[in-house]
N, C-alpha and C positions, 0 to 999 in steps of 0.2 A: 864334485864334480861342478866345475863353474863354465857356463857358457859364455862367451865373450859376445858383445854386441846383440844379446838377446832382445828381440822385440818385445814391447808390453803385449799384454792380452788387448787392449784398446785398438792398438795398431793392427794387429792379427785380425780382430774381428772387423774392423773398417775395411781391410783389405779383402776380406773375405765378402763382405756385404756388396763391394764393388764388382765381385768376380761372378761371370756366369759359368761356374764350373759343371762340368758333366762328369757323371761317375764312372769309374772302371768297373768291371765285372769282379764279382767276389775273389778274394785272393786266399791262397793256402800257406804262401810262404811268410817269414817273419815280415810283418808291414813296413818296418823302419827301412827295409832295403829295396822297397817296391820305388820305382823311379817315377814319381808323380810329385810335382812341386806345385799344384794348384794351390791357391789360397786356403781352401777349407781343409786341404790334406795337410797343409803346414800347420793350419791352426790346431787341429786335431792332435797331431804329432806334438806340438808345443805343449798342449793341455797334458799328455802323458810324461813328456819329458820335465816339465817344471814340477810334476808330482813326485817324480823319482828324485829330482834335486831337493825336494822339500822333505822327503823321506815319507811321503804319504803312504797310508796303507789302502785308502780307497778315494774315488773321485766321483763327485755327485755333480752331475748337470741337470738343472732343474727349470722347467718352464714357470713363467710368470703371466700377470694379466697384461703388463707393459714391457716388461723385460725378464730374461732369464738370468740365471745364476748359476755360478761355478764354485763349488766348495771342496776343500781336501779336508780328509781326516788324518790328522797328525797327532802322534802320540796318544790317541784314543779321543781326540776332541775335534770336532768339525770348526773347520775355520773359512771364512767367505775370502775368496781370492779375487772374484770379479762378480759384479752384480748388475752390469748393464749389457747383457747379451740381447741383441736386436731380435725381436720375436720373428721378424721375417727372414733371419738367417737360421734361426733355431732348429726348425726342421732339417736344413741342410746339415747341421753338425750332427743330429742325431742318425740322419741317413748315412752319413760317413761313418759313424761308428758301427751301424748295422753292417754295412758293407764290408768293414775289417773282420767282423765275425761271422759273416756268410748268413746273415738274418734276411728276412722278407722286408725289404723297404717299403713295400706297398700296405703291408699290414700295420697299423695303427690303433687297432681296437683291442687286441690281446696282449698280454704279457708275453715277452720272449727272452730266452735265455741263450748266451753263446759265450765264446772264448776266442782270442787270437794270441799269437806270441809276438813281441815287440823286442826288437834288437836295440840295445842300448850299452855303448862302451863294451863291445865284445860279450856282453852278457844277454841271454835271452829272458825276457821277462814274459811270464803268463799272465794273460789280463782277463779276468772272468767278467762278464758283461750280464746286466739284468737290465731290462727295459720294460717299464710298467706305464700303462696309459693313465693320465691324470686329468683333471677337468680342463686345463689349460695346455695340454700337450703331453708328450711323452718324456718322462724322467730315466735317465740313464745312470746306472751306478756301476763303476768299474773297479774290481778289486784288483790289486798290484800283487804279483807272487814272483819273487825271485827264485827262479828254479835251481840255482847254483848257490850252495853254501850258506843258505839262510837259516835252514833249521838247525838246531844246537843239539850237542850232545848234553849227557847229563850234568858234566861239570859247569855247564854255562846257563842252567836253568834257574839260577838264583835259589837254589835249596839251601837252608841252614844246613849246618853240619848235622845236626840230629835227623831232620827231615831226609837229608841225602841218604843217611845211613839206612833208614826205613824204606825209602823208594828203592835202593839197590837191592835190598833183601827181598822186596816184592818182585824185581825183575828177576832173580834168582830162583824163584819157586818153580817145582817141577810142574805143577798144574794149580789150576784154580782161575778164579776171575779177577781182574785189577780193574776198577772203574776211575776214569779221571772225569771231574765233574766241574761245572761252572757255566756261567751264562755265555752269551755269543761274545765272541772277541775277547776271550779269558785267557788265550794261550793253551788250550786243551791239546790241538793238534801238535803245537811245539812240544809239549810234554810227551805226548804220544810218541811222536817220532824221534824224541831223545831216548825213550826206553827202547824202542826197535833198533836204532843205531847202536846203542850198547849191546843188544842180543844178536846182532848181525854177525853170523860167522857161515862158513861153509858148509858146517856139521847140522845146521838147523835150516828147515823149511819154514819160512814165515811168509805169511799170506795175509794181506789187508784187503779190506771191502770198504770203500771210500765214494763219498758223494760230496764233490768231485775229488779225484786225486789232485792234491794241492802241491805237492812236491815229490819227484821221482827219486827214490832210493835204490842206488845200486846193490843187487844181490837180494831185493826183496821183492816178492810176488804181489803186485798190486793190481786189483781189480777195480774198475770203476762202474759205479750204478748208471744205467741208462733206462730211464722210465719210458722214453720214445718206443723203446723196442720191447718194452714190459720187462726188462731185466733189473728187477729190484732186490733189496738186501735180503729179502727171504730167499728167493731163488738162487741168488749167488750163494748164501750160506749153506743151502742144501747141497749145492754142487762142491763146495769148497769141503765139506766133512768127509768127501771121498778122495781127497787130494793129499793124503799122507801128510798131513802139516803138523809141526812142532809146536809153532806159535802163531796164534790168531788175532788180528787187530780188526776190530770193527768200528767204523768211523763215528757212526752214532746209533745209540739204541732209541728207535722210534716207536716201535710197536711191540705189542704183548709177545707176538710170535717171535721176534728177535730176541727178547729178552728171555724166552723159554728156550731157544736154541743156544744162547749164550750160556746158560747155566748148564745145559745138557753137555755142551762141548766141555766145560770147564771140569765136568765131573767124570769125563773119560779119559783122563789122563793129559790134558792139554792145558798149556798156559794161554788165557785168553784176555786181552786189553780191549776196553770199549770206553767211548765217552758218552756223556748224558748231560743234558741242560738241567742241571739243579744247582741249587746255591750253598749247598753245606753237604758233609759227610752224611750225616744224619738223614737228610731228605733224601740222597741217594739210595738208602735202605728202604724208607718208606715208599719211594716212587716204584722201585723194582717189585715190592709186595704188592702194591696198587695195581701193577701189570698182570697180576695173577699169579706170580710165582710163589710156590709152596714155601711156607717160611722154612721148613728143616732142610729143604733143599739149597735154599739160599744161604742158609746158615753154613752149611758144609761146603759150598763153592766159592763163597766170597773170601778173598784173602787180604783185600785191603782196598782203600779209596784214597784218591787225592782230590780234594777240592782246592780251587785257585782263583785269583782275581789278579788283573793286571793295574799298577798304579804306576803314575808318571815317575820318571826317575828324574832326580834333582841334578842339574848341570854340575859337575865336579868342579868347574872353573869359577862360578860365581855364588854358589849357596852359601848363606850365612848361618852362623850359629847363634843360638839365643837361650837365655836361661829360663827354664820352667819353674816358676814360683810355686810355693808349696800352697797357698790359697786360691790359685788360679783353677778356673774350670776344667783345664785341661789336665791338671794334675789329679783332680777328683774323678775324671774321666779314666785315667789311666789305673787308678786304684792301687792294688798291691805291685803294679809295674812301675809306680812312681817311686823314686829315691830323692831326697833332698840334693841339691847340686846337679841334678839332671840338665843336660844341655842338649837340645835337639836343633833341627835344621830347617830353613826355609828358602824359597826360591827368590832371586833377584833378576838376573838378567844379563846377559853380556853379549857380544859379538858371536861367540861360538855357539851359543844356543839360540841365536836369532833373538834375542830380548824376550824369550818365553822363560827362562829360568829352569826349563826342563829338557830332557833330550833322551828319548827314549823310554821304556817302560820296564818295571821290575815286577816279577810275579811273588805275590805272597800266598803261602799254601798251609793247609793242615793235611797230614798224612795219618790216617786212621789204620791200625792194623787190628784184624779181627781175632780176638783171642778167645779163649773158651768161655769166659762169661759173655761176652758180645754174642757168642753163638748161641748161648743159650737164652739170651734176650731176644735175639731174633726168632728163634723157633717158637717163642710164645705169642708171635706177632703182636708186637707192641704198638702202643701210640706213637706219635712223634715226639710228645713230651717225655715219655717213658725212654724212648731211644736217645735222646739228648742226655737224659739224666745218667744212663747207662755209660755213655762215651766220656762224660765228665770224669767217670772213674777208671778210664782206661789210658790214662797218661798221655792223652794227646795234646800237642801244641795248637790251640786255635790258631785261625788266619789272623785274629786280633793280635795275638801274642806274637805271632811271626812278624807281622807289620810293624809293632813297636820295637822289636829287636833291629829291623831294617832302618827304622826312623832314628833310633840312637846311632846307627853306623853311618848316617848322613846320605843314605841311598834315597829316602823318601819323605815327604812331609807327612806328619802325623794326622792332618786333618784330612789327607786324601786317603789314608788307610782307614780311619773312621767312615768316610763317605762310602767307600767300596764295600766295607763291611756291614753297613747297614742297608745295603741295598737288597 
């Protein structure tokens, strides 16, 4: 999308600074269609629209001692867009954001969370807002979620041929638990939705428990956690167990009780998907055992684990190939995955990627299938070292190996793969 005659942020902030805007009442319709052209409203709308143009996932509005700062997270990295927000105007910007998601504009001592819908080019964008008080003022972080068509099906999840076959096999299990693991912003929800999209048909009752519901999926029963009325994961899960479901998806395993109910559900003839914040397949098992699940129950219930990271995708229009020399440090790091005459790719920058050399992100994954040997290992309550040794014998392609394959294909830089695999 190209916006003609778009004002600069300096012009917008200067206009808002001169304005004596009074704020309208909180609104519940998509905010882009509200007829309000005051400078502060135009400024905040422009901040959101520019983020959409830049394909940003998050907007950070931050206070400072002298001036505030505006940053966008683009392809996983924060970039400063404007760092001269006048502090005398800063509270007006935060107040406008609060009004858009119907928060209390008079409360500036406590954190507040909210959301609003923003209409852009006939698409409705869901914006989740978190406001936290800092020493110099309140900071706002806005997460942008496109409701229509953003989630991917399995064919678009960057699985290698081998890992895709394994993942489809897990989706076709009649019962058991499938865990999707990774740190924050590693694409776990996208992979989860890909599995649900694959399984979605009128013959199945699919229920999800999410906090929050990021994308609405037609034909799937989605329940949102609401802590304000004490509707948490545990309460919803207890109720859902009586909903005659075939497939259950738990947005995140956060507590010991949820982990035990996950295992219980998967042992009663249901297929259960869940996400968890861990860095590898081995650590998923160790984390679940640490949550108090009995080893022999986990060994029977667990069918497979997908652990993943997101790596910046090289711009296909400008990336350049280079020869990896046998005596180089990179060749030594690659070990058995290196072969003489290997060519890899690195970023350059062009008009189409706005000089960044990257455009979007690629998932690198490891898919662990729980076989009889791993079941026996889990039943013995192993240490993390014993688990990692057992997994080495399970013929699993590691994230590092998957990343190397994608680097050879020119999708990612090998240095980025090494960076995320070492985190």
